[in-house]
N, C-alpha and C positions, 0 to 999 in steps of 0.2 A: 489489450486482451490478456486475460490470465485465467487460471483455473480456480475452482473452489471445490470443497468436499461436500458430499451429501450423505446423510444417514437416514435409514428408515426407522421411525419411532412408532411402535404399535399404538394405534389410537390417534396419532397425529399425522401419519403419512411421512412422505419424504421431506426432509428439511435440509437446507443448505447453509453452509457457513464459509465465509471468506476470511481465512486466517491472515492474509496480507493486510486487510483493512480492519479486522476485528469486528466484522458486521455479520448479521444474519442476511442471507440472500433474500432479496425482495423483488418487486416488479422492475426495478432499475437494471437487473441482471437479465441477460438474454443468452440462453444456451445455444451455441452454434454447432457443438459437437460433444459427444460423450463417449467415454471408453474406460475400461478397467485399467489399461496401461496408457501412458502418455502418448505413445506412438499411434494408438488407435484413434486419437482425436486430433492429430496434427492437422492444422489448416492448410499447410503446404508441405511438399516433399520434393526431393530431387537433389541435384548437386550442380555445382558451378566450378569450373576451373578457368582461371584467368586473373586479370588485374583490373584495378579501377573500381571495384565494387566495395563499398564500406558499410552499407546498411540495406535493410529490406523494409518496405512499408506494406501494411495490410489495411484494407478498408472493408467495412460491412455496411450494406444498405438494407434497411428494413422498411417494408410497406405493408399496411393493413389491407387485406384483400376484401374482407367483408366482416360482418359482426361475429360470425362463427369463429374466424381465425383470431379475432381480437380478444377472446376470452381463453384463459388458461387455468385449469384446475390443478393446483400443485399436489392435491391428494391422490391423483391418479397416475 
């Protein structure tokens, strides 16, 4: 998971760009959070004090509920 930038272009709508991969955002990208500041879109938060933890894993599961949720209009 990582972030990408989006810009509103009059006449074209919102367009995303992934600078880490040098690609335009397409249907392979799935937005799970959005925010002006990075902390507004953090998938997890909290703190841990202790020993024996060296990494954190995250997992996202996506299911299509019906045809209405399967369509996404990027212009809106």
